[in-house]
C-alpha positions in Angstrom: 24.1 70.5 133.6 25.4 69.2 130.2 22.0 70.0 128.6 22.0 73.6 130.0 25.6 74.2 128.6 24.6 72.8 125.2 21.5 75.0 125.1 23.5 78.1 125.9 26.4 77.4 123.5 25.0 79.4 120.6 24.5 82.5 122.8 28.0 82.2 124.3 29.5 81.7 120.9 27.8 84.8 119.6 29.0 86.8 122.5 32.6 85.7 121.8 32.2 86.6 118.1 30.8 90.0 119.0 33.8 90.6 121.3 36.3 89.6 118.7 34.5 91.7 116.1 34.8 94.7 118.4 38.5 94.4 119.3 39.6 93.6 115.7 37.5 96.2 113.9 40.2 98.9 113.5 42.8 96.3 112.3 40.5 95.1 109.6 39.0 98.3 108.4 41.1 101.4 108.8 44.1 101.0 106.6 44.1 102.1 102.9 44.1 99.3 100.4 46.5 99.6 97.4 43.6 100.4 95.1 42.2 103.2 97.4 45.7 104.7 97.7 46.3 104.7 93.9 42.9 106.3 93.3 43.5 109.0 96.0 46.9 109.7 94.4 45.1 110.4 91.1 42.7 112.8 92.9 45.7 114.7 94.3 47.6 114.7 91.0 44.7 116.3 89.0 43.6 118.5 91.9 40.0 117.3 91.7 37.5 118.5 94.3 35.3 115.5 95.0 32.5 114.7 97.4 32.8 111.2 98.9 29.4 109.5 99.0 29.6 107.0 101.8 27.2 104.7 103.6 27.0 101.3 105.2 25.7 98.6 102.8 21.9 98.5 102.4 21.5 102.0 103.7 20.3 103.6 100.5 23.7 104.2 98.7 22.4 102.9 95.4 19.2 105.0 95.6 21.3 108.1 96.2 23.6 107.2 93.3 20.6 106.7 91.0 19.3 110.2 92.0 22.6 112.0 91.5 23.2 110.2 88.1 19.7 111.0 86.8 19.9 114.6 88.0 23.3 115.0 86.3 22.0 113.5 83.0 19.0 115.8 83.1 21.2 118.8 82.9 22.0 117.9 79.3 19.1 115.8 78.0 15.7 114.5 78.7 15.4 111.1 80.4 12.3 109.0 79.6 13.0 105.9 81.8 15.2 104.8 84.7 18.7 103.9 83.7 19.9 100.3 84.4 22.3 99.2 87.1 24.9 98.6 84.4 24.4 102.1 83.1 24.6 103.5 86.6 28.1 102.0 87.1 29.2 103.4 83.7 27.9 106.9 84.6 28.9 107.1 88.3 32.1 105.2 87.8 34.4 106.6 90.4 34.2 103.9 93.0 37.0 104.1 95.6 37.4 100.3 95.9 37.8 99.8 92.2 40.7 101.2 90.0 39.8 104.5 88.4 40.2 104.6 84.6 43.3 106.8 84.5 42.8 107.9 80.9 39.2 108.9 81.4 39.9 110.5 84.8 42.7 112.7 83.3 40.1 114.4 81.1 38.4 117.4 82.8 34.6 117.0 83.1 31.9 119.5 83.8 29.3 116.7 84.5 27.9 116.9 88.0 28.1 113.2 88.6 31.9 113.2 88.0 32.3 115.1 91.2 31.0 112.1 93.2 33.3 109.3 94.4 31.5 106.4 96.1 32.5 104.0 98.8 31.1 101.5 101.3 34.3 101.8 103.4 34.4 103.4 106.9 36.2 106.6 107.3 40.0 106.3 107.2 42.1 109.2 108.4 44.1 109.2 105.1 41.0 110.2 103.2 41.1 113.7 104.6 44.5 114.3 102.9 42.7 114.0 99.5 38.9 114.6 100.0 37.3 117.4 102.1 33.6 116.8 101.7 31.6 113.7 102.7 28.0 112.8 102.0 26.9 110.2 104.5 23.7 108.3 104.0 22.4 106.2 106.9 19.4 104.1 107.9 18.1 102.7 111.1 20.3 99.7 112.0 17.4 97.2 112.3 16.2 97.7 108.7 19.8 98.0 107.5 21.0 94.8 109.0 17.9 92.8 108.3 18.1 93.9 104.6 21.8 93.0 104.6 21.1 89.4 105.8 18.5 89.0 103.1 20.8 90.3 100.4 24.1 88.7 101.5 22.8 85.4 102.9 19.3 84.5 102.0 19.3 85.8 98.4 22.7 84.2 97.6 21.6 80.7 98.6 24.1 80.7 101.4 21.8 79.3 104.1 22.8 75.7 103.5 26.5 76.4 103.0 27.1 78.4 106.2 26.4 77.8 109.9 25.5 79.8 112.9 25.4 82.7 113.4 25.1 83.9 109.8 22.2 81.6 108.9 20.2 83.0 111.8 18.9 86.5 110.9 18.7 87.5 114.6 22.2 86.4 115.5 23.5 88.0 112.2 21.9 91.4 113.1 23.4 91.3 116.6 26.8 90.4 115.3 26.8 92.9 112.5 25.7 95.8 114.7 29.3 96.2 115.8 30.3 96.9 112.2 27.4 99.3 111.7 28.1 101.3 114.9 31.8 101.5 114.3 31.1 102.6 110.7 28.9 105.4 111.8 31.3 106.5 114.6 34.2 106.6 112.2 32.7 109.5 110.2 31.9 111.4 113.4 35.5 112.5 113.6 35.1 114.9 110.7 34.3 118.5 111.2 30.6 119.4 110.9 31.1 121.6 107.8 32.8 118.6 106.0 30.0 116.1 106.3 26.3 116.1 105.5 24.6 113.1 107.1 21.2 112.3 105.6 18.9 109.5 106.8 17.1 107.1 104.5 13.9 107.7 106.5 14.2 111.5 105.9 14.7 110.9 102.1 11.5 108.8 102.0 9.4 111.2 104.1 10.6 114.5 102.6 12.3 113.7 99.3 12.2 117.2 97.7 13.7 119.1 100.6 16.2 116.3 101.4 17.5 115.9 97.9 17.7 119.7 97.5 19.9 119.8 100.6 22.1 117.1 99.1 22.5 119.1 95.9 23.3 122.3 97.7 26.0 120.5 99.7 27.5 118.6 96.8 27.4 121.4 94.2 27.4 124.8 96.1 27.9 126.8 92.9 25.0 125.0 91.0 21.6 126.5 90.8 19.1 123.7 91.5 16.4 123.2 88.9 13.3 122.1 90.9 11.6 120.4 87.9 14.7 118.4 87.1 15.1 117.5 90.8 11.6 116.2 90.9 12.1 114.2 87.7 15.3 112.7 89.1 13.4 111.7 92.2 10.7 110.1 90.1 13.2 108.2 88.0 15.1 107.0 91.0 12.1 106.0 93.2 12.0 102.5 94.7 9.2 101.4 92.3 10.9 102.8 89.3 14.2 101.0 90.0 12.4 97.8 90.9 10.3 97.9 87.7 13.5 98.6 85.6 15.2 95.6 87.2 12.4 93.3 86.2 12.1 94.7 82.7 15.8 94.7 82.0 16.4 91.4 83.8 18.7 93.1 86.3 16.7 92.2 89.5 20.0 91.2 91.1 21.4 94.7 91.0 25.1 94.8 90.7 25.7 91.2 92.0 25.1 88.4 89.6 25.4 85.9 92.5 22.3 87.4 94.0 19.2 85.1 93.4 16.6 87.6 94.8 15.8 91.2 94.0 18.3 93.9 94.9 15.4 96.3 95.4 13.6 94.4 98.2 10.9 96.4 100.1 12.1 100.0 100.3 10.0 100.8 103.4 10.6 101.9 107.0 10.1 99.3 109.7 10.1 96.1 107.7 12.4 94.6 110.4 9.3 94.2 112.6 8.2 91.2 110.5 11.6 89.6 110.5 13.3 90.0 113.9 12.4 88.9 117.4 11.5 91.3 120.1 14.7 90.3 121.9 16.8 91.3 118.9 14.9 94.6 118.4 15.3 95.5 122.1 19.0 94.5 122.0 19.8 96.8 119.1 17.7 99.7 120.4 19.5 99.5 123.8 22.9 99.5 122.0 21.9 102.6 120.1 20.8 104.4 123.3 24.2 103.7 125.0 26.1 105.5 122.2 25.8 109.3 122.3 27.2 109.7 118.8 24.6 107.3 117.4 21.7 108.9 119.4 22.7 112.3 118.0 21.7 111.0 114.6 18.1 110.8 115.8 17.5 107.3 114.4 13.9 106.7 113.1 12.5 103.1 113.4 9.2 103.8 111.7 
């Protein structure tokens, strides 16, 4: 009996953590931070009409930021090579979790990229008092969470420092699914005309049509230049960003603590080589039980 209990302890512990994650999610995630509140006050003060680019970490946020930055630059000048991660943060610098540069923000800008504010945060009801349009990028949870484990745990040499469940990719994916699901559901409370939800898989399979839809939503008064759109897609492609990172010694992306490459695989279905069948079935069953998530038409390959 003692051996049976010891064998099942990790599974029981994981269930308890998932339960706690579920009941404490709102308390941890849905209140404005002081930085967010101050940034949103600036938006109101200067009556800016922003689009909030949002997405769970490792869903393609950075890819979309690269595209929007490149397309914006191409309106004024030619771009020969992919901008660096550092340049991206300078160009698309309105990040909700970081203090806005008040002096810079006060100057009116006609640059397309300055209409974009970015966040990894779930939707908070107070956002709607300041921002009316939301561009949500999402990716199937299996690839998202497997990629998250590689980036936040494996590539930061955290395996030796932390214990179960985070050092086990399968347990990590099951535990973090609660966050992913709640994140996606949080944005479902917005009216349909307020949010454009675009999947990572759709962007990979039909880039021109998908990115054109994004531009139409984000900049309704802008006439899309198809040649510049295609150039921005080329400059922002997975291979272009990965090559830039290696040439510029910025493989770590925006996180110096990361020992691996930020741009890891960039494909659909890589989870199949990383997760067990039990984990894959567990997540797919969870997805099927949530009508809001199933309405997103999640693609696993």
